[in-house]
mmCIF file of the C-alpha atoms, coordinates in Angstrom:
data_MODEL
# 
_entry.id   MODEL 
# 
loop_
_atom_site.group_PDB 
_atom_site.id 
_atom_site.type_symbol 
_atom_site.label_atom_id 
_atom_site.label_alt_id 
_atom_site.label_comp_id 
_atom_site.label_asym_id 
_atom_site.label_entity_id 
_atom_site.label_seq_id 
_atom_site.pdbx_PDB_ins_code 
_atom_site.Cartn_x 
_atom_site.Cartn_y 
_atom_site.Cartn_z 
_atom_site.occupancy 
_atom_site.B_iso_or_equiv 
_atom_site.pdbx_formal_charge 
_atom_site.auth_seq_id 
_atom_site.auth_comp_id 
_atom_site.auth_asym_id 
_atom_site.auth_atom_id 
_atom_site.pdbx_PDB_model_num 
ATOM 1   C CA . UNK A 1 1   ? 0.012   0.030   0.007   1.00 0.00 ? 1   UNK A CA 1 
ATOM 2   C CA . UNK A 1 2   ? 1.221   3.475   -0.739  1.00 0.00 ? 2   UNK A CA 1 
ATOM 3   C CA . UNK A 1 3   ? 0.284   6.305   1.445   1.00 0.00 ? 3   UNK A CA 1 
ATOM 4   C CA . UNK A 1 4   ? -0.703  9.634   -0.072  1.00 0.00 ? 4   UNK A CA 1 
ATOM 5   C CA . UNK A 1 5   ? 1.341   12.749  0.027   1.00 0.00 ? 5   UNK A CA 1 
ATOM 6   C CA . UNK A 1 6   ? -1.390  14.226  2.385   1.00 0.00 ? 6   UNK A CA 1 
ATOM 7   C CA . UNK A 1 7   ? -0.861  11.389  4.901   1.00 0.00 ? 7   UNK A CA 1 
ATOM 8   C CA . UNK A 1 8   ? 2.914   11.658  4.699   1.00 0.00 ? 8   UNK A CA 1 
ATOM 9   C CA . UNK A 1 9   ? 2.871   15.386  5.492   1.00 0.00 ? 9   UNK A CA 1 
ATOM 10  C CA . UNK A 1 10  ? 0.119   15.132  8.199   1.00 0.00 ? 10  UNK A CA 1 
ATOM 11  C CA . UNK A 1 11  ? 2.445   12.752  10.075  1.00 0.00 ? 11  UNK A CA 1 
ATOM 12  C CA . UNK A 1 12  ? 5.316   15.207  9.468   1.00 0.00 ? 12  UNK A CA 1 
ATOM 13  C CA . UNK A 1 13  ? 3.164   18.094  10.684  1.00 0.00 ? 13  UNK A CA 1 
ATOM 14  C CA . UNK A 1 14  ? 2.348   16.137  13.913  1.00 0.00 ? 14  UNK A CA 1 
ATOM 15  C CA . UNK A 1 15  ? 5.970   15.314  14.429  1.00 0.00 ? 15  UNK A CA 1 
ATOM 16  C CA . UNK A 1 16  ? 6.975   18.971  14.074  1.00 0.00 ? 16  UNK A CA 1 
ATOM 17  C CA . UNK A 1 17  ? 4.354   19.955  16.711  1.00 0.00 ? 17  UNK A CA 1 
ATOM 18  C CA . UNK A 1 18  ? 5.569   17.160  19.023  1.00 0.00 ? 18  UNK A CA 1 
ATOM 19  C CA . UNK A 1 19  ? 9.209   18.313  18.624  1.00 0.00 ? 19  UNK A CA 1 
ATOM 20  C CA . UNK A 1 20  ? 8.163   21.847  19.449  1.00 0.00 ? 20  UNK A CA 1 
ATOM 21  C CA . UNK A 1 21  ? 5.893   21.308  22.570  1.00 0.00 ? 21  UNK A CA 1 
ATOM 22  C CA . UNK A 1 22  ? 6.737   24.430  24.424  1.00 0.00 ? 22  UNK A CA 1 
ATOM 23  C CA . UNK A 1 23  ? 5.367   26.916  21.960  1.00 0.00 ? 23  UNK A CA 1 
ATOM 24  C CA . UNK A 1 24  ? 2.836   27.279  19.213  1.00 0.00 ? 24  UNK A CA 1 
ATOM 25  C CA . UNK A 1 25  ? 4.062   26.295  15.766  1.00 0.00 ? 25  UNK A CA 1 
ATOM 26  C CA . UNK A 1 26  ? 3.125   28.393  12.709  1.00 0.00 ? 26  UNK A CA 1 
ATOM 27  C CA . UNK A 1 27  ? 2.133   26.686  9.540   1.00 0.00 ? 27  UNK A CA 1 
ATOM 28  C CA . UNK A 1 28  ? 4.628   28.833  7.652   1.00 0.00 ? 28  UNK A CA 1 
ATOM 29  C CA . UNK A 1 29  ? 7.492   27.515  9.825   1.00 0.00 ? 29  UNK A CA 1 
ATOM 30  C CA . UNK A 1 30  ? 6.377   24.000  9.300   1.00 0.00 ? 30  UNK A CA 1 
ATOM 31  C CA . UNK A 1 31  ? 6.054   24.510  5.560   1.00 0.00 ? 31  UNK A CA 1 
ATOM 32  C CA . UNK A 1 32  ? 9.624   25.972  5.442   1.00 0.00 ? 32  UNK A CA 1 
ATOM 33  C CA . UNK A 1 33  ? 10.983  23.228  7.409   1.00 0.00 ? 33  UNK A CA 1 
ATOM 34  C CA . UNK A 1 34  ? 9.649   20.581  4.995   1.00 0.00 ? 34  UNK A CA 1 
ATOM 35  C CA . UNK A 1 35  ? 9.850   22.655  1.924   1.00 0.00 ? 35  UNK A CA 1 
ATOM 36  C CA . UNK A 1 36  ? 6.133   22.416  0.956   1.00 0.00 ? 36  UNK A CA 1 
ATOM 37  C CA . UNK A 1 37  ? 3.632   25.182  0.408   1.00 0.00 ? 37  UNK A CA 1 
ATOM 38  C CA . UNK A 1 38  ? 1.597   26.638  3.243   1.00 0.00 ? 38  UNK A CA 1 
ATOM 39  C CA . UNK A 1 39  ? -1.680  26.082  1.215   1.00 0.00 ? 39  UNK A CA 1 
ATOM 40  C CA . UNK A 1 40  ? -0.912  22.416  1.093   1.00 0.00 ? 40  UNK A CA 1 
ATOM 41  C CA . UNK A 1 41  ? -0.462  22.230  4.814   1.00 0.00 ? 41  UNK A CA 1 
ATOM 42  C CA . UNK A 1 42  ? -3.521  24.233  5.596   1.00 0.00 ? 42  UNK A CA 1 
ATOM 43  C CA . UNK A 1 43  ? -5.656  21.651  3.627   1.00 0.00 ? 43  UNK A CA 1 
ATOM 44  C CA . UNK A 1 44  ? -3.995  18.831  5.616   1.00 0.00 ? 44  UNK A CA 1 
ATOM 45  C CA . UNK A 1 45  ? -4.634  20.765  8.870   1.00 0.00 ? 45  UNK A CA 1 
ATOM 46  C CA . UNK A 1 46  ? -8.461  20.519  8.721   1.00 0.00 ? 46  UNK A CA 1 
ATOM 47  C CA . UNK A 1 47  ? -8.835  16.730  9.030   1.00 0.00 ? 47  UNK A CA 1 
ATOM 48  C CA . UNK A 1 48  ? -6.192  16.738  11.761  1.00 0.00 ? 48  UNK A CA 1 
ATOM 49  C CA . UNK A 1 49  ? -8.122  19.420  13.720  1.00 0.00 ? 49  UNK A CA 1 
ATOM 50  C CA . UNK A 1 50  ? -11.463 17.668  13.128  1.00 0.00 ? 50  UNK A CA 1 
ATOM 51  C CA . UNK A 1 51  ? -9.916  14.428  14.437  1.00 0.00 ? 51  UNK A CA 1 
ATOM 52  C CA . UNK A 1 52  ? -8.758  16.161  17.646  1.00 0.00 ? 52  UNK A CA 1 
ATOM 53  C CA . UNK A 1 53  ? -5.003  15.665  16.833  1.00 0.00 ? 53  UNK A CA 1 
ATOM 54  C CA . UNK A 1 54  ? -4.273  19.378  16.426  1.00 0.00 ? 54  UNK A CA 1 
ATOM 55  C CA . UNK A 1 55  ? -5.561  22.477  18.072  1.00 0.00 ? 55  UNK A CA 1 
ATOM 56  C CA . UNK A 1 56  ? -5.515  25.932  16.419  1.00 0.00 ? 56  UNK A CA 1 
ATOM 57  C CA . UNK A 1 57  ? -5.034  29.219  18.225  1.00 0.00 ? 57  UNK A CA 1 
ATOM 58  C CA . UNK A 1 58  ? -6.200  32.161  16.192  1.00 0.00 ? 58  UNK A CA 1 
ATOM 59  C CA . UNK A 1 59  ? -4.767  35.709  16.433  1.00 0.00 ? 59  UNK A CA 1 
ATOM 60  C CA . UNK A 1 60  ? -1.635  37.470  15.864  1.00 0.00 ? 60  UNK A CA 1 
ATOM 61  C CA . UNK A 1 61  ? 0.380   35.238  18.131  1.00 0.00 ? 61  UNK A CA 1 
ATOM 62  C CA . UNK A 1 62  ? -1.608  32.071  17.143  1.00 0.00 ? 62  UNK A CA 1 
ATOM 63  C CA . UNK A 1 63  ? -0.462  28.877  15.663  1.00 0.00 ? 63  UNK A CA 1 
ATOM 64  C CA . UNK A 1 64  ? -0.987  25.196  16.095  1.00 0.00 ? 64  UNK A CA 1 
ATOM 65  C CA . UNK A 1 65  ? -0.100  22.620  18.648  1.00 0.00 ? 65  UNK A CA 1 
ATOM 66  C CA . UNK A 1 66  ? -1.030  18.996  19.455  1.00 0.00 ? 66  UNK A CA 1 
ATOM 67  C CA . UNK A 1 67  ? -4.438  18.750  21.011  1.00 0.00 ? 67  UNK A CA 1 
ATOM 68  C CA . UNK A 1 68  ? -3.507  15.551  22.847  1.00 0.00 ? 68  UNK A CA 1 
ATOM 69  C CA . UNK A 1 69  ? -0.293  13.924  24.005  1.00 0.00 ? 69  UNK A CA 1 
ATOM 70  C CA . UNK A 1 70  ? 2.030   12.824  21.295  1.00 0.00 ? 70  UNK A CA 1 
ATOM 71  C CA . UNK A 1 71  ? 2.179   9.360   22.801  1.00 0.00 ? 71  UNK A CA 1 
ATOM 72  C CA . UNK A 1 72  ? -1.495  9.060   22.359  1.00 0.00 ? 72  UNK A CA 1 
ATOM 73  C CA . UNK A 1 73  ? -1.579  9.623   18.568  1.00 0.00 ? 73  UNK A CA 1 
ATOM 74  C CA . UNK A 1 74  ? -0.868  6.409   16.649  1.00 0.00 ? 74  UNK A CA 1 
ATOM 75  C CA . UNK A 1 75  ? 0.183   6.307   13.012  1.00 0.00 ? 75  UNK A CA 1 
ATOM 76  C CA . UNK A 1 76  ? -2.799  4.110   12.434  1.00 0.00 ? 76  UNK A CA 1 
ATOM 77  C CA . UNK A 1 77  ? -5.174  6.820   13.694  1.00 0.00 ? 77  UNK A CA 1 
ATOM 78  C CA . UNK A 1 78  ? -3.637  9.429   11.447  1.00 0.00 ? 78  UNK A CA 1 
ATOM 79  C CA . UNK A 1 79  ? -3.623  7.194   8.449   1.00 0.00 ? 79  UNK A CA 1 
ATOM 80  C CA . UNK A 1 80  ? -7.332  6.255   8.965   1.00 0.00 ? 80  UNK A CA 1 
ATOM 81  C CA . UNK A 1 81  ? -8.180  10.001  9.132   1.00 0.00 ? 81  UNK A CA 1 
ATOM 82  C CA . UNK A 1 82  ? -6.111  11.147  6.189   1.00 0.00 ? 82  UNK A CA 1 
ATOM 83  C CA . UNK A 1 83  ? -6.456  8.360   3.655   1.00 0.00 ? 83  UNK A CA 1 
ATOM 84  C CA . UNK A 1 84  ? -9.571  8.320   1.466   1.00 0.00 ? 84  UNK A CA 1 
ATOM 85  C CA . UNK A 1 85  ? -9.554  4.695   0.499   1.00 0.00 ? 85  UNK A CA 1 
ATOM 86  C CA . UNK A 1 86  ? -7.994  1.426   1.612   1.00 0.00 ? 86  UNK A CA 1 
ATOM 87  C CA . UNK A 1 87  ? -9.011  -0.254  -1.507  1.00 0.00 ? 87  UNK A CA 1 
ATOM 88  C CA . UNK A 1 88  ? -6.028  -2.501  -2.477  1.00 0.00 ? 88  UNK A CA 1 
ATOM 89  C CA . UNK A 1 89  ? -8.038  -4.011  -5.336  1.00 0.00 ? 89  UNK A CA 1 
ATOM 90  C CA . UNK A 1 90  ? -11.252 -3.467  -7.174  1.00 0.00 ? 90  UNK A CA 1 
ATOM 91  C CA . UNK A 1 91  ? -12.961 -5.984  -4.931  1.00 0.00 ? 91  UNK A CA 1 
ATOM 92  C CA . UNK A 1 92  ? -12.384 -3.859  -1.876  1.00 0.00 ? 92  UNK A CA 1 
ATOM 93  C CA . UNK A 1 93  ? -14.548 -1.077  -3.321  1.00 0.00 ? 93  UNK A CA 1 
ATOM 94  C CA . UNK A 1 94  ? -18.202 -0.972  -2.897  1.00 0.00 ? 94  UNK A CA 1 
ATOM 95  C CA . UNK A 1 95  ? -20.529 -1.204  -5.804  1.00 0.00 ? 95  UNK A CA 1 
ATOM 96  C CA . UNK A 1 96  ? -20.783 -3.525  -8.820  1.00 0.00 ? 96  UNK A CA 1 
ATOM 97  C CA . UNK A 1 97  ? -17.869 -5.789  -9.434  1.00 0.00 ? 97  UNK A CA 1 
ATOM 98  C CA . UNK A 1 98  ? -17.520 -8.097  -12.474 1.00 0.00 ? 98  UNK A CA 1 
ATOM 99  C CA . UNK A 1 99  ? -15.593 -10.833 -10.792 1.00 0.00 ? 99  UNK A CA 1 
ATOM 100 C CA . UNK A 1 100 ? -17.628 -14.064 -10.234 1.00 0.00 ? 100 UNK A CA 1 
ATOM 101 C CA . UNK A 1 101 ? -15.421 -14.937 -7.309  1.00 0.00 ? 101 UNK A CA 1 
ATOM 102 C CA . UNK A 1 102 ? -16.244 -11.943 -5.176  1.00 0.00 ? 102 UNK A CA 1 
ATOM 103 C CA . UNK A 1 103 ? -17.972 -13.837 -2.470  1.00 0.00 ? 103 UNK A CA 1 
ATOM 104 C CA . UNK A 1 104 ? -15.346 -16.612 -2.106  1.00 0.00 ? 104 UNK A CA 1 
ATOM 105 C CA . UNK A 1 105 ? -12.141 -15.223 -3.407  1.00 0.00 ? 105 UNK A CA 1 
ATOM 106 C CA . UNK A 1 106 ? -8.863  -16.232 -1.527  1.00 0.00 ? 106 UNK A CA 1 
ATOM 107 C CA . UNK A 1 107 ? -7.141  -13.191 -3.064  1.00 0.00 ? 107 UNK A CA 1 
ATOM 108 C CA . UNK A 1 108 ? -9.650  -10.894 -1.473  1.00 0.00 ? 108 UNK A CA 1 
ATOM 109 C CA . UNK A 1 109 ? -9.096  -12.629 1.874   1.00 0.00 ? 109 UNK A CA 1 
ATOM 110 C CA . UNK A 1 110 ? -5.345  -12.420 1.528   1.00 0.00 ? 110 UNK A CA 1 
ATOM 111 C CA . UNK A 1 111 ? -5.440  -8.673  0.643   1.00 0.00 ? 111 UNK A CA 1 
ATOM 112 C CA . UNK A 1 112 ? -7.785  -8.035  3.571   1.00 0.00 ? 112 UNK A CA 1 
ATOM 113 C CA . UNK A 1 113 ? -5.383  -9.841  5.948   1.00 0.00 ? 113 UNK A CA 1 
ATOM 114 C CA . UNK A 1 114 ? -2.461  -7.881  4.559   1.00 0.00 ? 114 UNK A CA 1 
ATOM 115 C CA . UNK A 1 115 ? -4.265  -4.558  5.091   1.00 0.00 ? 115 UNK A CA 1 
ATOM 116 C CA . UNK A 1 116 ? -5.283  -5.530  8.732   1.00 0.00 ? 116 UNK A CA 1 
ATOM 117 C CA . UNK A 1 117 ? -1.636  -6.386  9.371   1.00 0.00 ? 117 UNK A CA 1 
ATOM 118 C CA . UNK A 1 118 ? -0.356  -3.140  7.852   1.00 0.00 ? 118 UNK A CA 1 
ATOM 119 C CA . UNK A 1 119 ? -2.848  -1.148  9.929   1.00 0.00 ? 119 UNK A CA 1 
ATOM 120 C CA . UNK A 1 120 ? -2.066  -3.183  13.054  1.00 0.00 ? 120 UNK A CA 1 
ATOM 121 C CA . UNK A 1 121 ? 1.562   -2.519  12.741  1.00 0.00 ? 121 UNK A CA 1 
ATOM 122 C CA . UNK A 1 122 ? 0.985   1.218   12.321  1.00 0.00 ? 122 UNK A CA 1 
ATOM 123 C CA . UNK A 1 123 ? -1.065  1.084   15.602  1.00 0.00 ? 123 UNK A CA 1 
ATOM 124 C CA . UNK A 1 124 ? 2.122   0.236   17.411  1.00 0.00 ? 124 UNK A CA 1 
ATOM 125 C CA . UNK A 1 125 ? 3.825   3.416   16.485  1.00 0.00 ? 125 UNK A CA 1 
ATOM 126 C CA . UNK A 1 126 ? 3.185   6.810   17.996  1.00 0.00 ? 126 UNK A CA 1 
ATOM 127 C CA . UNK A 1 127 ? 4.130   10.366  16.992  1.00 0.00 ? 127 UNK A CA 1 
ATOM 128 C CA . UNK A 1 128 ? 6.112   10.628  20.249  1.00 0.00 ? 128 UNK A CA 1 
ATOM 129 C CA . UNK A 1 129 ? 8.017   7.428   19.330  1.00 0.00 ? 129 UNK A CA 1 
ATOM 130 C CA . UNK A 1 130 ? 8.912   8.900   15.904  1.00 0.00 ? 130 UNK A CA 1 
ATOM 131 C CA . UNK A 1 131 ? 10.078  12.162  17.495  1.00 0.00 ? 131 UNK A CA 1 
ATOM 132 C CA . UNK A 1 132 ? 12.098  10.515  20.284  1.00 0.00 ? 132 UNK A CA 1 
ATOM 133 C CA . UNK A 1 133 ? 13.850  7.914   18.075  1.00 0.00 ? 133 UNK A CA 1 
ATOM 134 C CA . UNK A 1 134 ? 15.502  10.765  16.126  1.00 0.00 ? 134 UNK A CA 1 
ATOM 135 C CA . UNK A 1 135 ? 17.680  12.606  18.683  1.00 0.00 ? 135 UNK A CA 1 
ATOM 136 C CA . UNK A 1 136 ? 18.481  15.463  16.389  1.00 0.00 ? 136 UNK A CA 1 
ATOM 137 C CA . UNK A 1 137 ? 15.022  16.145  15.091  1.00 0.00 ? 137 UNK A CA 1 
ATOM 138 C CA . UNK A 1 138 ? 14.733  19.644  16.528  1.00 0.00 ? 138 UNK A CA 1 
ATOM 139 C CA . UNK A 1 139 ? 18.022  20.569  14.846  1.00 0.00 ? 139 UNK A CA 1 
ATOM 140 C CA . UNK A 1 140 ? 16.993  19.003  11.559  1.00 0.00 ? 140 UNK A CA 1 
ATOM 141 C CA . UNK A 1 141 ? 13.719  20.913  11.509  1.00 0.00 ? 141 UNK A CA 1 
ATOM 142 C CA . UNK A 1 142 ? 15.381  24.234  12.318  1.00 0.00 ? 142 UNK A CA 1 
ATOM 143 C CA . UNK A 1 143 ? 13.915  24.486  15.834  1.00 0.00 ? 143 UNK A CA 1 
ATOM 144 C CA . UNK A 1 144 ? 15.912  26.438  18.393  1.00 0.00 ? 144 UNK A CA 1 
ATOM 145 C CA . UNK A 1 145 ? 16.814  24.454  21.527  1.00 0.00 ? 145 UNK A CA 1 
ATOM 146 C CA . UNK A 1 146 ? 14.403  25.210  24.291  1.00 0.00 ? 146 UNK A CA 1 
ATOM 147 C CA . UNK A 1 147 ? 15.485  27.667  26.951  1.00 0.00 ? 147 UNK A CA 1 
ATOM 148 C CA . UNK A 1 148 ? 16.602  25.652  29.998  1.00 0.00 ? 148 UNK A CA 1 
ATOM 149 C CA . UNK A 1 149 ? 14.211  25.952  32.988  1.00 0.00 ? 149 UNK A CA 1 
ATOM 150 C CA . UNK A 1 150 ? 15.659  27.426  36.033  1.00 0.00 ? 150 UNK A CA 1 
ATOM 151 C CA . UNK A 1 151 ? 13.443  25.235  38.192  1.00 0.00 ? 151 UNK A CA 1 
ATOM 152 C CA . UNK A 1 152 ? 15.351  22.407  39.766  1.00 0.00 ? 152 UNK A CA 1 
ATOM 153 C CA . UNK A 1 153 ? 18.687  23.388  38.297  1.00 0.00 ? 153 UNK A CA 1 
ATOM 154 C CA . UNK A 1 154 ? 21.347  24.908  40.515  1.00 0.00 ? 154 UNK A CA 1 
ATOM 155 C CA . UNK A 1 155 ? 22.359  28.469  39.511  1.00 0.00 ? 155 UNK A CA 1 
ATOM 156 C CA . UNK A 1 156 ? 25.512  28.790  37.647  1.00 0.00 ? 156 UNK A CA 1 
ATOM 157 C CA . UNK A 1 157 ? 28.373  30.080  39.670  1.00 0.00 ? 157 UNK A CA 1 
ATOM 158 C CA . UNK A 1 158 ? 29.991  33.249  38.183  1.00 0.00 ? 158 UNK A CA 1 
ATOM 159 C CA . UNK A 1 159 ? 33.207  34.517  39.698  1.00 0.00 ? 159 UNK A CA 1 
ATOM 160 C CA . UNK A 1 160 ? 32.943  38.087  40.981  1.00 0.00 ? 160 UNK A CA 1 
ATOM 161 C CA . UNK A 1 161 ? 35.345  40.633  39.513  1.00 0.00 ? 161 UNK A CA 1 
ATOM 162 C CA . UNK A 1 162 ? 37.334  41.929  42.312  1.00 0.00 ? 162 UNK A CA 1 
# 
């Protein structure tokens, strides 16, 4: 099975947001990071928002962020939202089919089993897993390193000029 370009970039958009959890991401930044048009990403964004994967914040300082934890978003869920059809052969589609074996075809059963295995495998992967498996993803996406929090860290010792 070949995933559409829309699904590919929907996953990448979610990965970008997961790699940038401390602030809102702007569609323009995501588009620049992946070298795709903003219009294309805006089209992809709608089903992600409707499915509850992404939240949009309007306004001058608005942007997008994950609407749920990255570890809760599986690749299977994203693929099921963004792919229009899982028809691997004509017999998967609804409507009239000319094949006389449609009700008892071993090929149909084999293809259904393959699709179930494919989707089952995708269900074992999360956006968080994709992001955490690539240690340099923030750098590769052009994201600045987060500012270290002063909570829990000892203050730096600076010698006094004397």
